N, C-alpha and C positions, 0 to 999 in steps of 0.2 A: 547889049547894053546891060541886061539882067545878070549875066555872068560876070561882067566887068564890076558891077556894083557889089555883088557878093564876094568877089575876090578882094576888093578894097576893104570891105567890112571884115573879112577874115584876117587880112594883114593888120587892120587896126586893132582887132581883138588880140592877135598874137603879141603886138607891140605892147598893149596894155597889160597883158599877163607878164610879159618879160619885165616891164617896169615895176609891177607889183612884187615880183620875185626879187628883183634888185633892192627894192625898198625894204622888204623883209629881212634880207641879207644884212644890209647896211644897219638896220635896227638892231639885229642880233649882235653884229660886230660891236656897235656902240654900247650895248649893254654889257658885253664881256669886257671891253676896255674900261667901262665905268667900274666894274667889279674889281679889275686889276688895280685901278687907281685907288680905290678904297683899301685894298690890301696893303699897297705900298704906303698910304698914309698911317695905317695901323702899325706897320713895321717901323716907319720912322719915329712915331710916338713912343713905341716900345723901346727903341734904341736910346731915345733922348731920355726916357724915364730911367733906363739902366745906367746911363752915364751919370745922372744926377744922384741916383743911389750909390754908385761907386765913389763919387766925390764926397758924399756925406759919410760914408764908411771910412774912407781915407782920412778925412778931417777928424772924424771921431777917434780913430787909431792915433792920430798925431796928438791930439789932446790928451788921450789916456796915457801915452807914453810920457808926455811932458810931466804929468802928475806923478808917474811912477819914478821917473828919473829926477824930477824936480827938487 
């Protein structure tokens, strides 16, 4: 009986350690994914800003050319 209980305790401890490792891995994966999402959001913001800048410059050039040709 003593050996049986020790074996069950050993299995329980092994399972607990495995679950802790799995949890740590998943937390790391979640942190990396969150970082990637932040990077993507920054890239989208930068692209949107660049598009607005381009539109402003294009509109400014159109207005300038209408004065010159006007």
